[in-house]
VOFI-809857 format. One line per 2 residues: number of its first residue (from 1); for each residue x, y, z of N, C-alpha, C. Coordinates in pm, 1 decimal, m for minus. Layout:
NUM) X,Y,Z,X,Y,Z,X,Y,Z | ...
***
This chain:
1) 12428.5,11947.3,8423.7,12361.4,12081.7,8425.0,12406.5,12157.0,8552.7 | 12375.2,12312.9,8511.0,12409.3,12428.5,8582.5,12336.0,12446.0,8690.4
3) 12405.4,12473.6,8832.1,12310.2,12506.8,8936.8,12232.0,12619.6,8915.0 | 12135.7,12643.8,8950.3,12053.0,12762.4,8978.5,12134.7,12892.0,9039.9
5) 12117.6,13012.3,8978.0,12211.2,13132.4,9038.3,12129.7,13200.2,9134.1 | 11986.8,13179.4,9125.0,11921.1,13268.4,9201.2,11828.9,13174.3,9287.3
7) 11880.2,13088.8,9372.2,11814.1,13007.4,9455.3,11787.7,13048.5,9602.8 | 11725.5,13087.0,9669.8,11704.3,13119.9,9810.9,11730.3,13011.3,9871.1
9) 11766.7,13024.0,9999.5,11738.9,12913.6,10093.2,11632.5,12868.2,10133.5 | 11515.2,12917.1,10154.0,11360.6,12875.5,10140.6,11342.4,12833.7,10014.5
11) 11353.9,12865.5,9891.8,11351.2,12792.7,9776.0,11414.2,12646.8,9773.9 | 11514.3,12639.5,9828.2,11610.2,12490.4,9834.9,11523.7,12413.0,9918.0
13) 11501.6,12450.6,10034.0,11416.8,12366.7,10151.9,11292.0,12338.6,10078.5 | 11246.7,12408.5,10012.9,11110.3,12355.2,9954.6,11109.7,12259.9,9837.8
15) 11235.2,12243.8,9756.8,11265.2,12155.6,9654.6,11314.4,12040.5,9728.9 | 11389.2,12065.2,9825.4,11433.3,11914.5,9883.9,11326.3,11826.0,9962.2
17) 11204.5,11914.0,9969.6,11092.1,11872.3,10009.6,11053.1,11706.9,9902.1 | 11086.0,11757.8,9828.7,11058.4,11614.1,9698.2,11129.3,11500.3,9761.5
19) 11210.4,11507.6,9810.4,11312.2,11396.0,9899.8,11261.4,11324.2,9982.4 | 11152.3,11403.5,10056.4,11131.6,11381.4,10194.4,11186.1,11465.3,10307.1
21) 11244.2,11577.3,10271.0,11289.7,11664.0,10381.4,11218.9,11756.8,10440.7 | 11229.4,11750.5,10566.4,11113.9,11847.5,10636.1,11203.1,11946.9,10729.2
23) 11133.5,12053.3,10731.7,11232.2,12148.5,10843.7,11184.3,12109.1,10973.1 | 11311.2,12080.4,11026.0,11288.2,12047.7,11175.9,11334.2,12136.6,11292.8
25) 11425.5,12265.3,11279.5,11435.7,12332.1,11347.9,11498.2,12472.7,11242.3 | 11473.6,12563.7,11334.6,11514.9,12714.6,11267.7,11579.4,12756.2,11370.6
27) 11721.7,12803.4,11340.7,11781.9,12885.4,11471.2,11856.3,12984.4,11408.7 | 11797.1,13135.4,11424.0,11849.8,13238.9,11358.1,11841.6,13264.4,11176.3
29) 11924.7,13248.6,11114.3,11914.2,13261.5,10973.8,11934.0,13131.1,10912.4 | 11911.1,13007.5,10992.9,11964.6,12875.9,10906.3,11824.0,12781.4,10946.5
31) 11804.9,12700.6,10864.3,11729.3,12608.9,10876.7,11787.2,12471.7,10878.4 | 11709.1,12363.5,10967.9,11764.5,12229.0,10958.8,11663.3,12128.3,10905.9
33) 11689.8,12056.4,10785.8,11594.7,11976.8,10730.6,11660.9,11843.9,10762.5 | 11538.2,11761.5,10794.7,11558.9,11600.2,10805.9,11521.4,11515.1,10722.5
35) 11559.3,11409.9,10656.7,11463.2,11308.5,10612.9,11500.3,11179.1,10670.0 | 11396.3,11091.7,10674.3,11409.0,10945.7,10689.8,11446.8,10838.1,10592.8
37) 11393.5,10932.2,10462.8,11435.8,10807.6,10370.5,11606.6,10763.6,10335.5 | 11590.3,10665.0,10333.1,11736.0,10604.2,10295.4,11841.5,10619.2,10441.5
39) 11764.2,10617.7,10566.1,11791.9,10683.2,10665.3,11807.6,10808.8,10741.9 | 11846.6,10822.6,10846.5,11816.5,10964.3,10870.5,11932.2,11054.3,10829.5
41) 11888.7,11170.4,10780.1,11981.7,11250.7,10706.4,11945.4,11398.8,10776.6 | 12062.5,11515.4,10809.0,12024.3,11612.6,10846.3,12119.5,11722.5,10743.5
43) 12039.1,11840.0,10700.4,12148.7,11931.5,10648.3,12089.3,12070.3,10657.8 | 12184.8,12168.2,10677.5,12138.2,12295.1,10754.7,12144.5,12378.3,10608.9
45) 12067.8,12478.7,10587.1,12080.4,12565.0,10472.5,12033.6,12707.5,10567.0 | 12128.5,12805.0,10512.9,12120.5,12960.2,10544.6,11975.6,12982.3,10481.1
47) 11911.0,13059.8,10538.7,11794.3,13144.7,10469.8,11823.2,13281.9,10387.0 | 11934.1,13270.2,10309.3,11964.9,13371.5,10228.5,11888.2,13392.7,10097.2
49) 11858.3,13531.7,10053.1,11787.6,13553.7,9971.2,11845.1,13496.4,9863.1 | 11997.8,13462.5,9808.3,12044.6,13403.4,9714.9,12187.2,13314.4,9755.4
51) 12126.1,13189.3,9759.6,12250.8,13120.8,9780.4,12412.4,13122.9,9730.8 | 12500.2,13134.5,9761.7,12640.3,13132.7,9720.0,12660.2,12965.4,9628.4
53) 12730.3,12971.6,9505.9,12716.7,12877.7,9424.2,12810.4,12773.8,9498.3 | 12893.9,12777.7,9576.1,12999.8,12711.2,9660.4,12898.2,12642.1,9756.1
55) 12795.7,12739.9,9834.7,12705.6,12713.4,9953.3,12615.4,12578.6,9890.5 | 12546.7,12639.9,9770.7,12476.0,12493.0,9728.3,12506.3,12423.4,9666.3
57) 12623.6,12412.9,9598.9,12685.9,12266.1,9562.7,12714.4,12219.5,9675.6 | 12762.0,12246.5,9786.9,12799.2,12176.7,9886.8,12694.6,12099.2,9969.1
59) 12570.1,12157.2,9963.6,12466.3,12118.5,10025.5,12413.1,11998.8,9936.9 | 12435.3,12021.5,9793.6,12365.1,11924.1,9711.2,12442.5,11799.7,9717.0
61) 12575.6,11801.5,9735.2,12685.8,11694.8,9702.6,12650.7,11607.6,9831.4 | 12635.8,11683.9,9931.9,12585.6,11602.4,10059.8,12454.8,11521.2,10043.0
63) 12353.6,11581.8,9983.3,12218.2,11525.5,9966.8,12221.2,11415.8,9880.3 | 12312.9,11430.6,9746.8,12335.4,11305.8,9658.6,12386.0,11231.9,9721.1
65) 12507.2,11242.2,9814.2,12612.9,11131.7,9866.6,12494.8,11057.2,9949.1 | 12420.9,11118.5,10028.1,12308.1,11012.4,10114.7,12221.6,10963.8,10030.8
67) 12192.6,10998.3,9929.8,12083.9,10920.1,9861.2,12122.7,10815.0,9739.0 | 12277.1,10817.4,9722.1,12342.6,10724.2,9612.2,12323.6,10778.7,9516.3
69) 12344.0,10910.0,9478.6,12302.9,10963.7,9334.6,12434.3,11048.2,9329.9 | 12458.9,11088.3,9183.8,12572.2,11196.8,9142.3,12506.3,11312.4,9180.0
71) 12614.7,11418.5,9211.3,12529.0,11547.2,9186.6,12471.6,11583.7,9074.9 | 12465.6,11578.8,8954.5,12414.1,11577.0,8841.1,12305.3,11523.3,8828.4
73) 12279.9,11386.1,8897.0,12154.0,11323.0,8878.4,12071.8,11376.4,8974.9 | 12095.4,11458.6,9086.9,12039.4,11504.5,9189.7,11992.4,11632.4,9140.6
75) 12047.8,11705.5,9043.0,12014.9,11842.2,9009.4,11893.7,11796.4,8887.5 | 11949.9,11714.6,8804.7,11829.0,11654.9,8721.9,11687.0,11632.0,8766.6
77) 11694.6,11570.4,8915.0,11587.4,11540.9,8959.5,11511.1,11631.6,9016.7 | 11577.9,11739.7,9092.5,11542.0,11848.5,9144.7,11482.0,11951.4,9066.1
79) 11553.0,11995.3,8956.2,11516.5,12105.8,8886.3,11454.6,12097.7,8750.7 | 11443.8,11958.7,8724.4,11406.1,11971.3,8580.5,11273.1,11950.2,8558.7
***
């Protein structure tokens, strides 16, 4: 599945809420999200109007690795 091209940092933070991620800190234009599911995991997301494809891909790859999913499985789970 293709990555969404017009996803903002705030939208991604909201979507990751499905996996138990919650905003724990905001510093400038970045959000730090934390989940306790499958162990503690932190991810930092820029609050840009539209995330670059490489940035989005790296964040999703990190989240997928933590949850033991492939990147495509995670994309299907979050955006289908």
